[in-house]
C-alpha positions as a printed Julia matrix, in Angstrom:
341×3 Matrix{Float64}:
 125.32   93.98   91.46
 125.02   96.69   88.79
 122.04   99.01   88.93
 119.13   98.16   86.67
 118.57  100.78   83.98
 115.0   102.04   83.75
 113.62  104.09   80.84
 110.35  105.96   81.36
 108.69  106.88   78.07
 106.58  110.02   78.41
 107.11  113.32   80.25
 103.58  114.37   81.07
 102.14  114.15   84.56
 102.05  110.33   84.63
 105.55  109.85   83.2
 107.28  112.37   85.45
 105.45  111.36   88.64
 106.16  107.67   87.95
 109.83  108.4    87.29
 110.08  110.43   90.5
 108.48  107.67   92.57
 110.77  104.99   91.11
 113.89  107.12   91.64
 112.93  107.84   95.26
 111.79  104.36   96.26
 114.13  101.96   94.45
 117.81  102.46   95.2
 119.19   99.78   92.89
 118.25  101.42   89.61
 118.95  104.43   87.42
 116.06  106.29   85.81
 115.94  108.08   82.45
 112.88  109.9    81.1
 112.57  109.97   77.31
 109.93  112.0    75.48
 109.43  114.14   72.41
 107.3   116.61   74.41
 107.97  118.36   77.71
 106.15  121.14   79.55
 104.62  123.46   78.39
 103.72  121.3    75.38
 102.17  118.23   77.0
  98.51  117.29   77.4
  99.01  117.64   81.15
  99.78  121.35   80.74
  96.2   121.92   79.55
  94.57  120.03   82.43
  92.62  121.92   85.07
  94.51  120.07   87.8
  91.61  119.75   90.28
  91.58  116.79   92.64
  88.03  115.59   92.09
  88.08  111.93   90.98
  86.83  110.6    87.68
  85.26  107.14   88.04
  86.87  104.37   85.96
  84.32  101.72   85.04
  86.92   98.97   84.73
  88.62   99.43   88.13
  87.26   98.45   91.59
  86.15  101.49   93.6
  88.34  100.57   96.58
  91.4   100.69   94.3
  90.39  104.07   92.88
  89.85  105.42   96.38
  93.28  104.22   97.46
  94.95  105.92   94.49
  93.05  109.13   95.22
  93.88  109.09   98.93
  97.58  108.51   98.25
  97.6   111.37   95.75
  95.64  113.74   97.99
  97.83  113.02  101.02
 101.0   113.54   98.98
  99.89  116.89   97.54
  98.46  118.0   100.9
 101.89  117.45  102.45
 103.46  119.56   99.67
 100.79  122.22  100.22
 101.83  122.46  103.87
 105.53  122.78  103.03
 107.84  125.46  101.7
 107.61  123.73   98.29
 103.93  124.64   97.76
 104.54  127.77   95.71
 107.16  126.22   93.41
 105.02  123.11   92.93
 101.93  125.19   92.16
  99.77  123.47   94.8
  96.98  125.22   96.7
  93.8   124.41   98.62
  90.53  125.63   97.14
  86.98  125.44   98.5
  83.78  125.45   96.53
  80.64  123.73   95.35
  79.59  120.85   93.14
  76.01  121.48   92.05
  73.27  119.32   90.49
  70.03  120.06   88.66
  68.62  116.77   89.94
  69.56  114.89   93.09
  72.33  112.43   92.14
  72.13  108.7    92.79
  75.36  109.0    94.77
  74.76  111.72   97.35
  77.93  110.62   99.18
  80.66  109.87   96.58
  83.38  107.35   97.4
  85.96  110.13   97.84
  83.91  112.26  100.25
  85.98  111.3   103.32
  89.28  112.07  101.55
  88.65  115.72  100.66
  88.24  118.21  103.49
  84.98  119.26  105.11
  82.62  117.46  102.72
  78.94  118.32  103.38
  75.67  119.01  101.61
  75.1   122.64  100.64
  72.64  124.67  102.67
  69.47  126.14  101.22
  71.04  129.58  101.56
  74.09  128.51   99.52
  71.88  126.96   96.83
  70.1   130.3    96.3
  73.21  131.37   94.36
  72.35  128.69   91.79
  68.57  128.86   91.18
  68.68  126.27   88.36
  70.14  123.61   90.67
  68.39  121.57   93.35
  71.24  119.94   95.24
  74.89  120.6    95.97
  77.98  119.49   97.83
  80.53  121.76   99.47
  84.12  120.73  100.2
  87.77  121.77  100.07
  90.23  120.03   97.77
  93.6   120.64   96.15
  94.47  122.21   92.83
  97.69  122.01   90.81
  98.96  124.72   88.5
  99.94  122.12   85.93
 102.98  123.69   84.22
 104.47  124.64   87.61
 103.93  121.14   88.96
 105.51  119.48   85.92
 108.58  121.72   86.22
 108.77  120.9    89.93
 108.62  117.16   89.22
 111.32  117.47   86.55
 113.54  119.43   88.93
 113.01  116.83   91.65
 113.82  114.05   89.21
 117.08  115.66   88.12
 117.94  116.29   91.77
 117.74  112.53   92.32
 120.4   112.01   89.66
 118.02  110.9    86.93
 118.42  111.83   83.27
 115.95  113.5    80.9
 116.23  113.22   77.11
 114.16  114.75   74.28
 113.6   112.04   71.69
 110.65  110.52   69.88
 110.28  106.78   70.42
 108.65  104.95   67.52
 109.1   101.44   68.94
 109.93  100.33   72.49
 112.46   97.9    71.04
 114.66  100.92   70.26
 115.45  100.91   74.0
 116.25   97.22   74.34
 120.03   97.45   74.03
 120.46  100.19   76.62
 117.76   99.63   79.23
 116.67   96.68   81.35
 113.09   97.81   81.97
 110.88  100.22   80.02
 108.0   102.01   81.76
 105.41  103.05   79.19
 103.68  106.3    80.2
 103.05  107.48   76.64
  99.33  108.22   77.12
  97.46  108.54   73.85
 100.74  107.68   72.1
 100.22  104.05   73.17
  97.64  103.72   70.44
 100.48  103.69   67.89
 103.36  102.65   70.14
 101.59   99.54   71.49
  98.78   99.14   68.96
  96.32   99.62   71.83
  92.99  100.43   70.2
  91.28  100.57   73.61
  92.73  104.02   74.19
  91.08  106.97   72.48
  91.17  110.77   72.67
  88.56  112.84   74.46
  89.11  116.39   73.27
  89.07  119.01   75.98
  88.95  122.76   75.35
  89.27  125.21   78.23
  89.7   128.92   78.76
  92.35  130.38   81.06
  91.24  133.81   82.28
  92.38  136.53   84.64
  89.66  136.89   87.32
  91.48  137.16   90.69
  88.25  137.93   92.59
  86.99  134.37   91.94
  88.02  132.4    95.03
  85.66  129.41   95.06
  85.39  126.61   92.53
  82.02  125.8    90.96
  81.49  122.47   89.21
  78.28  121.37   87.56
  77.43  117.78   88.42
  77.73  116.73   84.78
  81.45  117.68   85.09
  81.2   119.52   81.76
  80.88  123.07   83.11
  83.37  124.2    85.74
  85.14  127.22   87.18
  88.44  126.4    88.88
  90.45  129.25   90.44
  94.18  128.64   90.64
  97.34  130.43   91.66
  97.89  132.25   88.34
  94.51  132.19   86.59
  91.0   130.73   86.54
  90.21  127.72   84.34
  86.82  127.69   82.65
  85.57  124.48   81.09
  84.89  122.68   79.13
  84.3   120.14   76.37
  84.35  116.36   76.28
  84.47  115.21   72.64
  85.22  111.52   72.17
  87.42  110.48   69.22
  88.04  114.09   68.23
  91.75  114.51   67.41
  91.67  118.24   66.63
  94.04  120.47   68.63
  92.76  123.64   66.97
  90.67  125.96   69.18
  87.01  126.11   68.23
  85.58  129.66   68.63
  82.04  128.32   69.02
  83.15  126.07   71.88
  84.95  128.99   73.51
  81.8   131.1    73.42
  79.71  128.23   74.74
  82.14  127.6    77.62
  82.27  131.29   78.51
  78.47  131.65   78.42
  77.92  128.56   80.55
  80.45  129.66   83.16
  79.06  133.21   83.26
  75.61  131.74   83.93
  77.06  130.2    87.11
  79.28  133.16   88.03
  78.1   136.38   86.32
  81.13  138.36   87.5
  83.21  136.43   84.94
  81.87  138.83   82.33
  84.65  141.12   83.59
  87.38  138.51   83.09
  90.51  139.65   81.24
  93.32  138.05   79.23
  91.3   135.1    77.92
  93.44  132.3    76.48
  92.19  129.12   74.8
  93.87  125.75   75.42
  93.12  122.38   73.85
  94.27  118.91   74.89
  93.46  115.27   74.13
  92.67  113.27   77.25
  94.13  109.73   76.91
  90.97  107.83   77.8
  90.39  104.15   78.38
  87.79  102.01   80.16
  90.47  101.31   82.79
  93.98  102.6    83.39
  96.46  100.11   81.96
  98.74   99.37   84.9
 100.49   96.05   84.4
 103.68   94.19   83.53
 104.33   92.72   80.1
 107.21   90.77   78.6
 107.64   91.58   74.91
 109.36   88.93   72.79
 110.98   89.5    69.4
 113.51   87.3    67.56
 114.24   85.38   70.74
 114.89   88.55   72.75
 112.84   89.74   75.7
 111.95   93.27   76.8
 110.43   93.89   80.25
 107.75   96.57   80.17
 105.55   98.16   82.82
 102.54  100.05   81.48
 100.99  103.06   83.23
  98.67  104.99   80.93
  95.04  105.67   80.01
  94.07  107.97   82.92
  91.71  110.13   80.86
  90.36  113.15   82.72
  91.26  111.7    86.12
  95.05  111.75   85.95
  95.71  114.5    88.46
  93.43  112.9    91.03
  95.23  109.55   91.04
  98.71  110.16   89.58
 100.69  109.56   92.78
  98.72  106.4    93.57
  99.27  104.89   90.14
 102.93  105.93   90.21
 103.33  104.0    93.47
 101.73  100.92   91.92
 103.9   101.2    88.8
 107.01  101.46   91.0
 105.93   98.32   92.86
 105.66   96.48   89.52
 109.1    97.77   88.52
 110.46   96.39   91.8
 108.99   92.99   90.96
 110.58   93.13   87.51
 113.98   94.0    88.99
 113.73   91.06   91.4
 112.85   88.74   88.51
 115.75   90.0    86.37
 118.21   89.64   89.24
 116.9    86.13   89.91
 117.4    85.18   86.27
 120.92   86.64   86.28
 121.83   84.7    89.41
 120.53   81.44   87.94
 122.53   82.05   84.75
 125.72   82.45   86.77
 125.05   79.23   88.67
């Protein structure tokens, strides 16, 4: 039987990781990624890339934990391999600090990260404005490096990558059997999904190689994330703001807030400003859909709406999307067999 042709729309973190998982787990298909934007021009390139989960209100916690564990385990394996440098993956230890004791002293992901514990009184002296803290080790991705690594892996599997803007999924009907929609915020126009909205994020990328530990305020708005090539300082969280232009006032505010937590950042060099629009939704849309138009059918699998939590769950949601693609392939093959009979 001929291989099923799969088109993945979107070449950010979710699109590429989903395409890689499908190409590596389903032998009876060919995979093509189609997007008008590739690294370094995707929203994913701006992301801090820290594996600290965002909580999705519309998804059961056990499901979120599974996605996070699958992602953490996958990246941890890469971190322990010769691929770590090329993929931009590294372990980083640090502190999450709170001005008031949080309701959830032990978050659902505490047994997935490494060495999770409450901070000692001695450690908290470094942050006199905060009353409580958590110390742990997690993983960080250098986002552009990781996207290039995923694309290289995809091409190594024999998959194709095309630069093209898709205005309507029906454009792909004649050439592909299944379309996997990983278009992120683009799904607002592509699918008419008004449940997805932008949350504008502005960050600073600075040269401060002496900063070795991450610091994250419990409100998740102020953070210092050291990576392989630079340190990410954040941030902003502006709902329904579509502007991609850097805001100097936000940059100053971010820098001042981060320097209050780590005064040595006053010496940081080579400060660059990056802006991205997080594709946010009450819950990730991860489901099958059959589109019908003029008597024709188009099989679609959706995987988008990860917001600020994409890096923490991307491998887990890619696995689930691949499972749905497998179900679609089985259904299409069943229909083809019945037609022949």
